[in-house]
N, C-alpha and C positions, 0 to 999 in steps of 0.2 A: 532655602537655602542648600541648598545638589544640585552644581551646575551641571549642564544638558550634556548630554555622554558624548568621548569626542570620536567624530568618525575618524579622524585621524586614526587613535587606538582598535578600533573595532577596522578598518584596512585593512593593520598590522595584524592580525588574530584569523583576519581571514588567508592572512598566508599562512600561517600555522596554523588551523584546522584540517587543512591539506595536506600537512607531511609529518611533524612531532606534534599529534592532535595536544600534548601537555606541557609543549613550549608557551609561556603567558609572555605576550603583548606587552610591555613599559611602557610605563604613563599616570595618567591622572585616577582616582578613582574612581571613574566615570568608564574609561579606557581602557580600563581590565591591568594592574600592573599585579608583579609578583614573579613568585618559581617556584620551580619543581617542588617537592617532597625531597629531603635530604633521605639516600638512598633509597629516590628512585627507582632508579635504575636497575636495582636487581629486580623487582620485583615483574609486572606484566601489565603495561598499560592497557586499563582500563576500557581508552577510548579502541584505540588497535586490538584488542580482540573483541568489541561490541563491533565491527568491519569487518573484523575476520568469519563473526557470527554472521553476520549478514551474505555474506557471498556464499558463505557454505548452506543458506537454509533462501535462500534463492537458485543455488544448483539443485536443490533437493537432496544435498548431503546431511541430514540430521542429527546420526553424531556427531560429527564434526562442531555444528553448530549449533551444540545443545555444549557440548567443552568446551569453545570459547566466550558464548553468553555465561554461562557459567563462571569461569574465570573475571568475566566484567559483571558478573550479582558480588563475589567476593568483595570490591570496593565498596559496591553503595548496596547498598544486598535489601532495599527498601525500594529505590527507585525504582519507582512505574514501567519505562520502558525498556528496559531491560527484563524486568520479569515478564513480559507481557511478552515482549520477542523471543524469549525463553519460554514462556506456554507455545505457543507459536511452533517453537522447533517442536517437542516434546508432545505437542498432539500430529504432527506429518512422521514421529519417530511414534506414533499407540502407545504411548507411555500417559493412560492419560488420567493414574491418579498425581503423576507427577506435573505435566499439564496445570492440573485443580487446584493444586499447591503452591504455581508460578501465576496462577490468573489470580488466585485467594489477597496472593502480596501485593499484583500489579494495582487492584481494584480497590486497595488499600489508600495507596499511594495517594501522596497531591500532584501529581500530574499526571493521574494513572487519563492513559487510552480512553477513549469514550466508550468503548469496543470494548472490555475489558470487561465485565460484569455479563455482555452479551456471549463473548466467547467462556467463561467464566459458568453459564448456563444452561449453554449445550452441554459441557463436558460434565454437568450435576444430570444433563437428560442419559447422557453414554451412561452411564454411571446407575443410573435408577432410581437415579434423586428425585423424583419430579417437585419435592416441595420446597428442597433448595433451589432448585430450574424457578417455580416459584416465586419464591423471596428472591432472586436475584430482578425477576419482571418489574417487586415491585421495589425498587431497590433507584431502577432506573426508573418505573413515576416520579420518586421522589425528588432524583435528580433531574429530571426536566422541569418539575412542577420550581424548584431550588434556585430552579436557571436565570439569574436577574438579566440586564442590562449590563453589570459589567464582569460576567459567566458568558454572553455573546452570543451570538444570532448562529455561529456558523460549528459549536460547540453542541449550542440549542439541537441542533437542527442534526449534529453526530448522535445524538444521545436518543433523539425522535426514530433514526433507524435503526438504531441497535436497538433501542427496544420495542418496535414494529418486527424486526429479523427474530427476539426472543420470543413475541406472541404466537409468534405464527410457529415457529418448532413445536409451542405449546399442545398447536391444535393439532398437531403433523403425527400420522402414525408411529412417522421415526424420526428423532433432530439432525437435520443439511448439517454439515457443515455451513462453517460462511463466510465467504472472502470479507478479509482484516477491510479489505479496499474498500470495502457502503460504509462504513462507519465514518469515512477521513483518513486509514492508516492505512501507508505505504511503509517500502524503503528509498527512500528519496537518495540519491548518489553524492558525494563528498560539498561535488559545487553546487548542487543545492541548496547544502545544509549551507557552505557560509554564503550564498543567495540570500535564506531566511537566517539565515545571524543578524547579515545586515537592515533588510527589510524590519528587523526587530529595534536595532541601533535606530530607525527611521521612526518607528511607529513610536518609541518611547520618549520623542524629543520633542513629538509630536501631544503626547501625553494623551493617547491612543495602548493602554494599558493591555485590555482583551485581547484585540488583536495582537500586541508584542508575543503575549503569554502563547498567543498559536504559533506565533512564530519562531519564535524560542523551540516551541515543542518539536515542528517538526524540523528544526536547525540536532535537536537532537538525537533523531531519528533519528537522521541521517549519523551523524560524529559521534553520536555515544558522548558515555558517560563524562562533556568537560566543563571544568572548576568555571572559565569563563561564562558559558552559557545560565550555570547552576547560578552564578551571582544576579546575573540579567534577570533570571527567574525571582532570584529572592527577592534583588527590587522592584518593578514590575507587581511581583504579590504585595511587595511591603508600600506601597504605594496607593492600591484600590483595597489598601487597609486589614486585608488577612496578613496579619503579625506572624502566627504559626505557622501558616504557611510558610513566611516568609522566612525568618526562623532557621526552620528544618532546610532552604536550599539551599540558605546560609550555613548550612552546617555542614552539609553533604560537600558544598566549594571546597572546606575547609578537609573536610577527610581527604578527601584527594590531592590535594596544594597548600600544607599546611601556612605555610606564607605568602598566601595570592592578597596584595596591596589592596584589592579594592573588596574584596571580600571580608578582611578586618573593618577596613575603615565601614563601613553599608551596613554589617552587625553591631560594630560600638552606636553607629544611629540608628539603628533600628531600637537597641535597649534605653536609646535617650528618651525616645518616644516612646516606649514605654513605661516609663523615668524609671529603668536603674539605671543609676549615674556611678553607680559603683563597679560594674561592667560593663559599663560604656571603658571610664579610666583603665580596667585592663584593657582593653580593644586599644584605648589609646597607648598603654606601657610597649604591646606588642610591637607598632607601628614605629617609639620610639627605640624600638632596637633594630629591626629591617633596617628605618631609616637614619642611619649614620647623622648626616648632614642637613635630615625635615624631611620633609618631598610633601607634595599637594595633599595626600589620604591623611596628610597627619596633621598637617592645616587645617584640612578639613571638619576631619572630627571632633579637633579642639576649641572650634570655634561649636560646632552645636553642643559642645559641654557646654561650654562658657555660657551660648545663648539660653540655658536649658536654669543657669543657676537662679 
């Protein structure tokens, strides 16, 4: 019932990712349309703050990195990517307690990097909390065992590397810092983020949803919090039957851009799949208000609701 995602709309977004990260591409529900929230010019753009944090972290200017990442986190307090990057900055600044708190938030997130529990375990060891580090080792083992075909081979390999490194640290006299890149984490540049985003669109159109989520994670690691990326994360998660994860991603997208047409439509479709037609109609009413002369997102959601009656 959902048409394939528009590569043309994605191409427009690829330009906006390199310029003003919260500028939305116009188009169908698949190509991501909408606008930045009213008053957005008066608050710091979380994607730009994130990118400034990456630049500072790479330059080992840890205090500046912390400041920028915290600004990004104010928009999405529980985002795994942002909290993980903030934790790395705190580690660089030798602020171990703060790093632990950031990594704990990162580890709880749906989009938690594979190395989040590794870094959290290492911080616990630095703080003399061995039992807590062992608990992170056990959680990594659980995640590996639960990583099925939908999880993906790449993610499973990253989790295994994290488990192996934490196991080694637990057997060593003193815990050494782990390079995040060994678990598949690094900070790609914005151009690489655009490439990953375009790849994700193609993968979704091929119904290769686990790989699409990996590509979207890489795009977010490069670009920072962006409603279009989060919306696609919701779409791919929904197609994998992960409704709660999809709900979280759509809500995050709408936190950043309340009038995002694609996220409003897709959230309505999710409510239909969850059997909540009342909330689905509420999403349709929002689209009625935003699309004065009708729009593809409104018509598509209306078809979903009609077919569910």
